[in-house]
VOBA-1610 file (N, C-alpha, C; in pm, whole numbers, padded with zeros to 5 digits, always signed):
BEGIN
Met+00085-00119+00000Met+00000+00000+00000Met+00088+00124+00000Ile+00075+00207-00102Ile+00155+00329-00115Ile+00087+00442-00039Gly+00160+00506+00052Gly+00105+00616+00129Gly+00134+00750+00062Leu+00028+00826+00038Leu+00044+00954-00029Leu-00015+01067+00054Ala+00045+01185+00037Ala-00008+01307+00096Ala-00034+01405-00016Val-00141+01480-00007Val-00174+01582-00106Val-00149+01719-00045Ile-00069+01799-00114Ile-00039+01934-00069Ile-00113+02031-00160Gly-00208+02102-00103Gly-00293+02191-00181Gly-00429+02128-00200Cys-00530+02184-00134Cys-00664+02124-00136Cys-00765+02207-00215Gly-00715+02277-00316Gly-00804+02349-00406Gly-00871+02253-00503Arg-00915+02304-00616Arg-00992+02225-00711Arg-00916+02101-00760Ile-00793+02120-00806Ile-00715+02007-00858Ile-00672+01914-00746Gly-00627+01974-00636Gly-00585+01893-00523Gly-00696+01804-00472Arg-00816+01859-00469Arg-00930+01780-00422Arg-00959+01662-00515Ile-00949+01683-00645Ile-00967+01574-00741Ile-00867+01463-00715His-00741+01502-00700His-00636+01402-00674His-00660+01329-00542Ala-00696+01403-00439Ala-00718+01343-00308Ala-00831+01241-00313Glu-00937+01273-00384Glu-01049+01180-00397Glu-01007+01054-00472Asn-00926+01070-00576Asn-00880+00954-00652Asn-00789+00865-00568Ile-00703+00927-00488Ile-00615+00849-00401Ile-00695+00778-00294Ala-00792+00847-00236Ala-00872+00790-00127Ala-00945+00663-00169Arg-00984+00653-00295Arg-01056+00534-00339Arg-00968+00435-00417His-00839+00465-00425His-00749+00375-00498His-00726+00248-00416Pro-00734+00130-00480Pro-00723+00005-00404Pro-00584-00025-00349Arg-00480+00040-00406Arg-00344+00009-00362Arg-00272+00133-00307Ala-00349+00235-00275Ala-00291+00357-00219Ala-00370+00400-00096Arg-00305+00478-00013Arg-00370+00530+00107Arg-00346+00680+00115Leu-00452+00755+00134Leu-00440+00899+00154Leu-00404+00921+00301Val-00275+00935+00327Val-00228+00947+00465Val-00273+01079+00525Cys-00258+01187+00449Cys-00296+01318+00500Cys-00307+01418+00386Val-00367+01531+00416Val-00372+01644+00323Val-00319+01766+00397Tyr-00268+01862+00318Tyr-00218+01984+00380Tyr-00249+02103+00290Asp-00290+02211+00352Asp-00313+02336+00282Asp-00287+02449+00381Val-00231+02559+00331Val-00206+02673+00420Val-00339+02725+00476Ala-00447+02706+00400Ala-00580+02738+00451Ala-00630+02616+00528Gln-00608+02615+00657Gln-00633+02497+00739Gln-00779+02450+00734Glu-00871+02544+00725Glu-01012+02504+00722Glu-01044+02422+00597Val-00977+02456+00486Val-00997+02381+00361Val-00940+02240+00375Ala-00823+02230+00435Ala-00761+02099+00456Ala-00845+02013+00549His-00895+02071+00656His-00977+01994+00751His-01106+01946+00687Lys-01165+02027+00602Lys-01287+01987+00534Lys-01261+01869+00441Ala-01153+01877+00364Ala-01119+01768+00273Ala-01086+01641+00350Ala-01008+01655+00457Ala-00970+01539+00537Ala-01093+01471+00598Ser-01184+01550+00649Ser-01304+01495+00710Ser-01388+01418+00608Glu-01405+01475+00491Glu-01489+01413+00390Glu-01425+01291+00327Leu-01292+01280+00334Leu-01221+01169+00271Leu-01164+01072+00373Ser-01206+01084+00498Ser-01161+00993+00605Ser-01010+00990+00618Ser-00950+01106+00609Ser-00805+01118+00625Ser-00779+01216+00738Lys-00659+01273+00742Lys-00629+01372+00845Lys-00565+01494+00780Ala-00579+01607+00844Ala-00518+01731+00798Ala-00388+01753+00874Ala-00277+01758+00803Ala-00149+01781+00867Ala-00141+01925+00917Arg-00074+01944+01028Arg-00063+02077+01087Arg+00038+02165+01015Ser+00137+02101+00950Ser+00241+02177+00882Ser+00303+02091+00772Leu+00374+02157+00683Leu+00447+02085+00579Leu+00553+01995+00641Glu+00614+02043+00749Glu+00717+01962+00816Glu+00658+01832+00868Asp+00536+01837+00917Asp+00470+01715+00965Asp+00446+01618+00850Val+00410+01670+00734Val+00388+01584+00617Val+00516+01512+00580Leu+00625+01588+00570Leu+00750+01531+00522Leu+00819+01442+00626Ala+00784+01461+00752Ala+00843+01378+00857Ala+00766+01248+00878Asp+00648+01238+00821Asp+00562+01121+00841Asp+00616+01002+00762Arg+00656+00897+00833Arg+00712+00780+00768Arg+00610+00702+00687Lys+00484+00725+00712Lys+00380+00655+00635Lys+00359+00719+00498Val+00416+00839+00479Val+00405+00909+00350Val+00521+00868+00260Asp+00490+00792+00156Asp+00592+00752+00059Asp+00609+00856-00051Ala+00503+00929-00080Ala+00507+01024-00191Ala+00412+01139-00161Val+00442+01254-00222Val+00354+01370-00208Val+00304+01411-00345Leu+00182+01455-00350Leu+00123+01508-00472Leu+00106+01658-00452Ile+00176+01736-00531Ile+00179+01881-00515Ile+00077+01945-00608Ala-00026+02003-00548Ala-00133+02068-00624Ala-00157+02209-00574Ser-00055+02269-00517Ser-00064+02406-00466Ser-00031+02503-00578Ser-00024+02631-00548Ser+00001+02733-00649Ser+00139+02714-00712Thr+00153+02758-00836Thr+00276+02736-00912Thr+00399+02791-00840Ala+00385+02903-00774Ala+00499+02966-00707Ala+00557+02878-00597Thr+00479+02783-00547Thr+00526+02695-00439Thr+00586+02565-00490His+00576+02538-00619His+00616+02406-00670His+00762+02373-00644Ile+00851+02464-00680Ile+00994+02433-00664Ile+01033+02412-00518Pro+00997+02503-00426Pro+01033+02477-00286Pro+00976+02346-00233Leu+00856+02311-00274Leu+00795+02186-00227Leu+00861+02065-00289Ile+00894+02072-00417Ile+00965+01960-00482Ile+01098+01936-00411Ile+01174+02042-00389Ile+01306+02029-00324Ile+01292+01970-00184Ala+01198+02023-00107Ala+01179+01975+00031Ala+01137+01829+00032Ala+01047+01791-00057Ala+00998+01653-00060Ala+01108+01557-00101Val+01183+01592-00205Val+01292+01504-00251Val+01396+01487-00142Lys+01434+01595-00076Lys+01535+01585+00030Lys+01484+01507+00150Ala+01352+01498+00164Ala+01294+01417+00272Ala+01276+01271+00229Gly+01318+01239+00108Gly+01311+01102+00061Gly+01176+01061+00004Lys+01095+01159-00034Lys+00962+01129-00087Lys+00962+01136-00240Ala+00884+01049-00303Ala+00857+01061-00445Ala+00758+01176-00464Val+00753+01232-00586Val+00673+01351-00610Val+00593+01338-00739Leu+00466+01374-00732Leu+00384+01401-00850Leu+00342+01546-00838Cys+00391+01631-00930Cys+00366+01774-00920Cys+00287+01822-01041Glu+00186+01903-01014Glu+00109+01962-01123Glu+00200+02053-01206Lys+00165+02067-01334Lys+00240+02157-01423Lys+00201+02301-01392Pro+00285+02399-01432Pro+00424+02383-01473Pro+00514+02370-01350Ile+00638+02330-01373Ile+00732+02324-01261Ile+00747+02462-01200Asp+00760+02561-01287Asp+00772+02701-01244Asp+00744+02789-01364Leu+00719+02916-01341Leu+00697+03008-01452Leu+00829+03052-01515Asp+00940+03027-01448Asp+01071+03067-01496Asp+01152+02941-01531Leu+01193+02929-01657Leu+01265+02810-01702Leu+01397+02793-01629Glu+01471+02901-01608Glu+01600+02889-01542Glu+01586+02840-01398Gln+01481+02885-01329Gln+01459+02837-01193Gln+01423+02688-01193Ala+01346+02646-01291Ala+01312+02504-01301Ala+01436+02420-01327Gln+01524+02468-01412Gln+01649+02396-01439Gln+01739+02393-01316Ala+01741+02504-01242Ala+01820+02508-01118Ala+01764+02411-01015Cys+01633+02396-01013Cys+01569+02300-00923Cys+01621+02160-00951Trp+01628+02123-01079Trp+01676+01989-01112Trp+01822+01970-01069Arg+01904+02072-01090Arg+02044+02060-01049Arg+02056+02038-00899Glu+01965+02098-00823Glu+01971+02083-00677Glu+01925+01945-00632Ile+01822+01891-00697Ile+01767+01764-00650Ile+01831+01642-00716Ala+01898+01661-00828Ala+01954+01548-00903Ala+02042+01455-00820Pro+02129+01508-00731Pro+02214+01418-00653Pro+02138+01323-00560Tyr+02011+01349-00536Tyr+01931+01267-00446Tyr+01861+01151-00518Gly+01884+01138-00649Gly+01816+01034-00724Gly+01665+01048-00718Pro+01611+01164-00751Pro+01470+01193-00728Pro+01376+01111-00818Val+01259+01082-00763Val+01149+01023-00840Val+01043+01132-00851Val+01038+01197-00966Val+00949+01311-00987Val+00870+01291-01115Met+00740+01302-01104Met+00650+01296-01219Met+00578+01431-01229Ile+00560+01479-01353Ile+00492+01606-01376Ile+00351+01578-01430Gly+00253+01651-01379Gly+00113+01620-01403Gly+00057+01667-01536Phe+00105+01611-01645Phe+00042+01633-01775Phe-00065+01527-01794Asn-00180+01554-01737Asn-00285+01452-01727Asn-00340+01408-01862Arg-00328+01491-01966Arg-00389+01455-02094Arg-00323+01332-02157Arg-00201+01302-02117Arg-00136+01180-02166Arg-00215+01056-02123Phe-00294+01070-02018Phe-00363+00954-01963Phe-00510+00947-02006Asp-00551+01040-02090Asp-00684+01031-02149Asp-00688+00907-02239Ala-00792+00827-02225Ala-00799+00698-02296Ala-00792+00717-02447Ser-00862+00816-02501Ser-00863+00838-02646Ser-00727+00886-02695Phe-00668+00982-02626Phe-00538+01033-02667Phe-00431+00926-02654Arg-00440+00846-02549Arg-00342+00740-02528Arg-00350+00635-02638Glu-00473+00598-02676Glu-00487+00500-02784Glu-00438+00556-02917Leu-00466+00683-02943Leu-00415+00745-03065Leu-00263+00738-03068Arg-00200+00770-02956Arg-00054+00766-02950Arg-00001+00626-02973Glu-00062+00526-02909Glu-00016+00388-02923Glu-00029+00340-03067Arg-00140+00372-03131Arg-00162+00328-03269Arg-00072+00403-03367Leu-00047+00530-03337Leu+00047+00608-03418Leu+00186+00548-03411His+00233+00521-03289His+00368+00468-03271His+00380+00324-03319Ala+00268+00255-03329Ala+00269+00118-03384Ala+00277+00119-03537Gly+00270+00237-03597Gly+00285+00248-03741Gly+00158+00235-03822Glu+00043+00247-03757Glu-00084+00223-03825Glu-00108+00319-03941Ile-00061+00444-03930Ile-00083+00540-04040Ile+00048+00572-04111Gly+00146+00483-04100Gly+00272+00503-04169Gly+00356+00613-04109Lys+00432+00681-04195Lys+00518+00788-04148Lys+00435+00910-04109Leu+00456+00960-03988Leu+00383+01077-03940Leu+00427+01200-04019Glu+00327+01276-04068Glu+00356+01397-04145Glu+00301+01523-04080Met+00180+01515-04024Met+00119+01634-03964Met+00034+01595-03843Ile+00025+01689-03747Ile-00063+01676-03630Ile-00136+01808-03612Val-00263+01801-03582Val-00341+01920-03546Val-00398+01897-03406Ile-00365+01987-03314Ile-00411+01978-03175Ile-00499+02099-03146Thr-00624+02073-03111Thr-00719+02179-03078Thr-00750+02176-02930Ser-00739+02291-02865Ser-00768+02302-02723Ser-00830+02439-02696Arg-00960+02438-02662Arg-01033+02563-02642Arg-01117+02555-02517Asp-01100+02653-02429Asp-01177+02658-02304Asp-01318+02712-02330Pro-01415+02672-02248Pro-01551+02721-02268Pro-01570+02869-02236Ala-01490+02921-02141Ala-01504+03062-02101Ala-01372+03111-02043Pro-01344+03241-02055Pro-01220+03295-02001Pro-01215+03282-01850Pro-01095+03268-01793Pro-01082+03265-01648Pro-01096+03405-01587Ala-01103+03409-01456Ala-01114+03537-01386Ala-00984+03617-01401Ala-00996+03747-01388Ala-00881+03835-01403Ala-00770+03800-01304Glu-00806+03766-01181Glu-00706+03732-01081Glu-00626+03609-01122Tyr-00693+03514-01186Tyr-00624+03394-01234Tyr-00529+03431-01348Ile-00575+03512-01441Ile-00492+03552-01555Ile-00364+03618-01506Lys-00378+03702-01405Lys-00265+03779-01352Lys-00150+03689-01309Gly-00181+03576-01247Gly-00075+03489-01196Gly-00053+03363-01276Ser-00113+03353-01395Ser-00109+03227-01470Ser+00022+03203-01544Gly+00096+03311-01570Gly+00217+03296-01650Gly+00194+03314-01798Gly+00069+03336-01837Gly+00038+03358-01978Gly-00019+03235-02045Leu-00082+03256-02158Leu-00151+03148-02230Leu-00059+03031-02262Phe+00063+03060-02308Phe+00152+02952-02349Phe+00192+02862-02231Thr+00222+02923-02118Thr+00267+02847-02002Thr+00152+02783-01926Asp+00037+02848-01926Asp-00077+02799-01849Asp-00160+02697-01927Met-00184+02723-02054Met-00277+02644-02133Met-00208+02562-02243Ser-00132+02632-02327Ser-00069+02565-02442Ser+00032+02460-02398Ile+00087+02472-02279Ile+00191+02380-02234Ile+00143+02235-02235His+00012+02213-02210His-00044+02078-02220His-00032+02027-02363Asp-00057+02114-02460Asp-00051+02075-02600Asp+00093+02057-02646Phe+00184+02135-02590Phe+00326+02117-02623Phe+00374+01980-02574Asp+00332+01943-02454Asp+00370+01810-02404Asp+00307+01701-02489Met+00182+01720-02529Met+00116+01622-02614Met+00187+01610-02748Ala+00228+01723-02804Ala+00302+01720-02931Ala+00430+01639-02918Arg+00501+01658-02809Arg+00624+01582-02786Arg+00596+01434-02768Ser+00490+01401-02696Ser+00459+01260-02672Ser+00420+01188-02801Leu+00367+01264-02898Leu+00326+01205-03025Leu+00439+01205-03128Ala+00509+01317-03138Ala+00605+01334-03249Ala+00750+01336-03206Gly+00778+01339-03077Gly+00916+01346-03031Gly+00963+01489-03013Asp+01093+01508-03011Asp+01151+01640-02982Asp+01106+01745-03083Ile+01085+01867-03033Ile+01046+01981-03115Ile+01169+02067-03141Val+01190+02105-03269Val+01312+02180-03303Val+01284+02321-03355Glu+01155+02354-03378Glu+01126+02489-03426Glu+00985+02529-03383Val+00972+02657-03344Val+00845+02709-03292Val+00816+02843-03357His+00694+02858-03410His+00651+02987-03465His+00510+03013-03414Ala+00493+03119-03335Ala+00367+03145-03266Ala+00303+03275-03314Phe+00173+03270-03328Phe+00092+03388-03357Phe-00013+03400-03247Gly-00036+03521-03199Gly-00133+03540-03092Gly-00210+03668-03108Ala-00327+03674-03043Ala-00411+03793-03054Ala-00502+03803-02933Asn-00557+03922-02914Asn-00661+03945-02814Asn-00792+03968-02889Leu-00872+03864-02896Leu-00996+03868-02973Leu-01120+03850-02886Ile-01101+03822-02758Ile-01213+03783-02672Ile-01243+03885-02563Asp-01141+03920-02486Asp-01163+04006-02369Asp-01041+04096-02350Pro-01060+04227-02343Pro-00946+04320-02326Pro-00871+04301-02194Val-00930+04229-02098Val-00862+04209-01971Val-00730+04135-01989Phe-00719+04051-02090Phe-00594+03977-02112Phe-00480+04072-02147Ser-00507+04172-02228Ser-00403+04266-02266Ser-00355+04349-02148Gln-00439+04366-02047Gln-00398+04439-01927Gln-00283+04369-01857Phe-00277+04236-01873Phe-00171+04156-01810Phe-00069+04109-01913Arg-00066+04180-02028Arg+00029+04147-02135Arg+00016+04001-02176Asp-00106+03955-02185Asp-00136+03817-02222Asp-00222+03819-02347Ile-00242+03703-02405Ile-00329+03686-02521Ile-00438+03585-02488Asp-00544+03583-02567Asp-00652+03488-02541Asp-00673+03391-02657Thr-00600+03412-02767Thr-00614+03328-02886Thr-00477+03308-02948Cys-00448+03186-02993Cys-00318+03164-03056Cys-00322+03050-03157Ala-00232+03058-03252Ala-00205+02950-03346Ala-00054+02932-03348Ile-00008+02811-03318Ile+00134+02785-03302Ile+00175+02673-03396Ser+00278+02698-03475Ser+00332+02596-03564Ser+00460+02540-03503Leu+00471+02408-03500Leu+00588+02340-03446Leu+00645+02248-03554Arg+00776+02233-03553Arg+00841+02135-03639Arg+00913+02034-03549Ala+00885+01906-03567Ala+00948+01802-03488Ala+01078+01757-03553Ala+01167+01701-03473Ala+01294+01652-03525Ala+01274+01543-03630Cys+01163+01471-03619Cys+01133+01364-03716Cys+01086+01420-03850Gly+01061+01553-03856Gly+01017+01616-03978Gly+00869+01651-03980Ala+00790+01595-03890Ala+00646+01621-03887Ala+00618+01766-03850Leu+00511+01820-03907Leu+00465+01955-03876Leu+00344+01946-03785Ile+00337+02035-03687Ile+00231+02030-03585Ile+00167+02167-03574Gln+00035+02170-03573Gln-00039+02294-03556Gln-00118+02287-03426Val-00095+02381-03335Val-00168+02391-03209Val-00255+02516-03215Asn-00385+02502-03188Asn-00469+02621-03182Asn-00543+02624-03049Asn-00536+02739-02983Asn-00595+02757-02850Asn-00685+02880-02848Ser-00792+02869-02771Ser-00879+02985-02747Ser-00927+02979-02603Arg-00939+03096-02541Arg-00990+03104-02404Arg-01143+03106-02398Arg-01209+03102-02516Arg-01355+03102-02515Arg-01407+03017-02630Cys-01497+02927-02597Cys-01555+02840-02699Cys-01705+02830-02671Ala-01787+02885-02758Ala-01931+02897-02735Ala-02002+02764-02722Tyr-01945+02658-02778Tyr-02013+02529-02779Tyr-01957+02428-02678Gly-01868+02473-02589Gly-01821+02383-02483Gly-01670+02369-02479Tyr-01622+02263-02419Tyr-01479+02238-02399Tyr-01428+02155-02516Asp-01357+02218-02607Asp-01318+02156-02733Asp-01178+02099-02723Gln-01167+01967-02730Gln-01039+01898-02713Gln-01028+01788-02819Arg-00945+01812-02921Arg-00933+01716-03030Arg-00788+01703-03077Ile-00756+01586-03131Ile-00626+01563-03193Ile-00647+01489-03325Glu-00573+01532-03425Glu-00570+01463-03554Glu-00425+01439-03592Ala-00393+01313-03622Ala-00259+01276-03668Ala-00271+01223-03811Phe-00193+01280-03903Phe-00200+01246-04043Phe-00066+01188-04087Gly-00073+01073-04154Gly+00049+01008-04197Gly+00042+00960-04341Ser+00148+00893-04385Ser+00158+00849-04524Ser+00052+00745-04560Asn-00001+00674-04459Asn-00099+00568-04487Asn-00238+00598-04432Gly-00261+00719-04382Gly-00394+00746-04330Gly-00394+00848-04219Met-00502+00847-04139Met-00522+00947-04035Met-00583+00884-03911Leu-00543+00934-03795Leu-00603+00897-03667Leu-00665+01022-03606Gln-00785+01009-03550Gln-00850+01122-03485Gln-00899+01082-03346Ala-00884+01173-03251Ala-00946+01160-03119Ala-01040+01279-03106Arg-01169+01249-03090Arg-01270+01354-03095Arg-01312+01399-02954Asn-01401+01496-02951Asn-01454+01548-02826Asn-01539+01444-02753His-01552+01464-02622His-01636+01379-02540His-01774+01444-02523Arg-01876+01361-02528Arg-02013+01404-02504Arg-02077+01309-02404Ala-02190+01348-02349Ala-02256+01264-02250Ala-02295+01129-02309Thr-02340+01128-02434Thr-02374+01003-02504Thr-02332+01018-02650Ser-02344+00909-02726Ser-02311+00912-02868Ser-02436+00920-02955Val-02552+00946-02894Val-02679+00950-02966Val-02684+01072-03058Glu-02733+01052-03181Glu-02755+01160-03275Glu-02903+01165-03311Val-02950+01284-03349Val-03088+01297-03394Val-03088+01355-03536Trp-03169+01295-03623Trp-03185+01341-03760Trp-03334+01368-03780Asn-03371+01492-03811Asn-03511+01523-03833Asn-03524+01641-03929Ala-03646+01694-03942Ala-03670+01801-04038Ala-03599+01931-04003Gln-03565+01948-03875Gln-03500+02072-03831Gln-03347+02064-03833Arg-03293+01945-03818Arg-03148+01933-03806Arg-03102+01795-03848Thr-02972+01785-03880Thr-02914+01656-03913Thr-02793+01631-03826Ala-02782+01508-03778Ala-02667+01465-03697Ala-02645+01551-03574Ala-02751+01605-03515Ala-02738+01683-03392Ala-02703+01591-03276Lys-02608+01633-03195Lys-02560+01552-03083Lys-02573+01629-02952Asn-02549+01559-02840Asn-02542+01628-02712Asn-02433+01733-02715Val-02447+01836-02634Val-02342+01938-02624Val-02217+01877-02563Leu-02104+01945-02579Leu-01978+01897-02524Leu-01980+01905-02371Val-01892+01828-02308Val-01880+01834-02162Val-01837+01975-02122Asp-01866+02013-01997Asp-01852+02151-01953Asp-01708+02203-01953Phe-01615+02129-01888Phe-01481+02181-01871Phe-01386+02066-01840Phe-01263+02101-01803Phe-01159+01999-01793Phe-01187+01895-01685Ile-01256+01933-01578Ile-01282+01837-01471Ile-01367+01722-01524Gln-01470+01753-01603Gln-01553+01648-01661Gln-01480+01576-01774Arg-01413+01652-01861Arg-01348+01593-01979Arg-01236+01499-01939Tyr-01160+01536-01838Tyr-01042+01457-01801Tyr-01056+01387-01666Glu-01179+01364-01624Glu-01203+01297-01496Glu-01133+01161-01491Gln-01150+01081-01594Gln-01087+00949-01597Gln-00937+00959-01614Ala-00891+01062-01686Ala-00748+01079-01706Ala-00677+01109-01574Tyr-00737+01193-01490Tyr-00678+01221-01359Tyr-00669+01094-01276Asp-00771+01012-01282Asp-00772+00885-01209Asp-00661+00794-01261Ala-00649+00784-01394Ala-00547+00699-01454Ala-00407+00751-01425Glu-00392+00883-01413Glu-00263+00943-01382Glu-00214+00899-01244Val-00302+00906-01145Val-00267+00861-01010Val-00236+00712-01009Asp-00316+00635-01082Asp-00293+00491-01088Asp-00157+00459-01148Phe-00119+00532-01253Phe+00012+00511-01316Phe+00125+00545-01219Phe+00108+00653-01144Phe+00209+00695-01046Phe+00226+00588-00938Val+00114+00539-00886Val+00119+00434-00784Val+00187+00309-00838Glu+00151+00270-00957Glu+00210+00150-01019Glu+00360+00166-01040Ala+00401+00286-01081Ala+00544+00312-01100Ala+00620+00300-00968Leu+00563+00352-00860Leu+00628+00341-00729Leu+00634+00196-00684Glu+00529+00120-00710Glu+00527-00021-00673Glu+00633-00100-00747Ser+00650-00071-00875Ser+00741-00148-00960Ser+00884-00097-00958Gly+00902+00027-00911Gly+01035+00086-00911Gly+01074+00147-01045Arg+00979+00155-01138Arg+01007+00217-01268Arg+00995+00369-01257Pro+01078+00441-01332Pro+01065+00588-01332Pro+00930+00629-01390Pro+00855+00712-01322Pro+00725+00755-01376Pro+00743+00859-01486Thr+00654+00856-01582Thr+00655+00955-01688Thr+00515+01015-01703Pro+00505+01141-01746Pro+00614+01231-01785Pro+00696+01276-01666Gly+00826+01280-01685Gly+00916+01314-01576Gly+00957+01460-01576Phe+01054+01491-01491Phe+01100+01630-01477Phe+01150+01684-01610Ala+01224+01601-01685Ala+01278+01646-01814Ala+01167+01681-01912Asp+01054+01609-01904Asp+00941+01641-01990Asp+00881+01777-01952Gly+00877+01805-01822Gly+00829+01935-01778Gly+00918+02048-01828Ile+01050+02026-01824Ile+01145+02126-01873Ile+01127+02145-02024Ala+01112+02035-02097Ala+01101+02043-02243Ala+00976+02120-02285Ala+00863+02093-02219Ala+00740+02164-02252Ala+00753+02312-02218Gln+00822+02343-02108Gln+00843+02483-02070Gln+00933+02554-02171Arg+01031+02483-02224Arg+01118+02543-02327Arg+01038+02582-02450Ile+00944+02496-02489Ile+00860+02528-02605Ile+00773+02649-02575Ala+00719+02655-02453Ala+00637+02770-02414Ala+00717+02899-02418Met+00841+02895-02370Met+00925+03015-02373Met+00961+03053-02517Ala+00983+02951-02601Ala+01014+02979-02740Ala+00893+03040-02811Ala+00773+02992-02777Ala+00651+03048-02834Ala+00636+03195-02794Asp+00667+03224-02669Asp+00659+03362-02621Asp+00759+03451-02696Glu+00880+03401-02714Glu+00982+03478-02788Glu+00939+03498-02933Ser+00882+03394-02993Ser+00836+03404-03131Ser+00725+03508-03145Leu+00633+03508-03049Leu+00524+03605-03053Leu+00576+03748-03046Lys+00676+03769-02961Lys+00731+03903-02942Lys+00815+03950-03059Thr+00886+03857-03123Thr+00980+03895-03230Thr+00925+03875-03369Gly+00820+03793-03382Gly+00766+03763-03513Gly+00849+03663-03591Arg+00944+03600-03525Arg+01033+03504-03591Arg+01006+03361-03545Ala+01042+03267-03628Ala+01043+03127-03587Ala+01167+03105-03500Ile+01150+03032-03390Ile+01259+03010-03294Ile+01307+02866-03304Lys+01436+02850-03322Lys+01498+02717-03332Lys+01525+02664-03191Leu+01501+02534-03172Leu+01535+02465-03049Leu+01626+02348-03081Ser+01719+02320-02993Ser+01804+02202-03013Ser+01725+02079-02976Ala+01741+01972-03051Ala+01667+01847-03027Ala+01717+01781-02901
//
């Protein structure tokens, strides 16, 4: 039985804590949040306990690993503290908003032989995972193009935008990781962005819409398109095109029923509301993969290096947007 502690009991932390609490081979030893009332509420509802301090979490011998779901600014200090305490780590993305600080974090923890997984949950979505497996099995021949669509149903609050790190680091980074998992290393980035939805984004020097072209080392071309507002729901799709055909992973709906009548053709249920519903099973599978990796002693993926690689693409996209140039990356 793997003992886990969840640090951060907000929306994502609560999802993870619930998944751990019902996992057959894991135990939710404790939860911790600087807002003690939030931690106590989660602990009570999940039959766990609320730790009084971070030091108590890391000193607890029943805790084999910590899941970090607190604010991005706390990720690096928590990763370092957990690794030095001998704990495995599953940390939500991004590692940090600053690439150099993330790289410095790795240099500090590397001598400890750390076990660190970064929470790119979309890798564990059943449809995306099957697409990747069939792509890598050669079903559509040589990969030539990928189109990744990711659009939120509504813009986030201004306070969230202010501390998000920008569209590329907050939102597109999931798609950058997905691009790498499908096509391998990325060697060139060209980003276009605009404010087409809400002027509040420009107040924080951010954008709400983007189209990003990537070139993979294997030669494949990748198009990522993101929007902070989608009138018809949470739009999440991938298309992989190769020499022998195409693979598609489509949006999720409540059912697959269609209606054909005099007013409409092929009308379907609306899309699921947001990421919690769309990736509910993926979050569960992510925790299960982490537990299994700890049980078997295998390094969990995506690892720290994957987090760094996705952040490098995000920084390159930001540079491209500012300069209007395509940015080269070393493979």
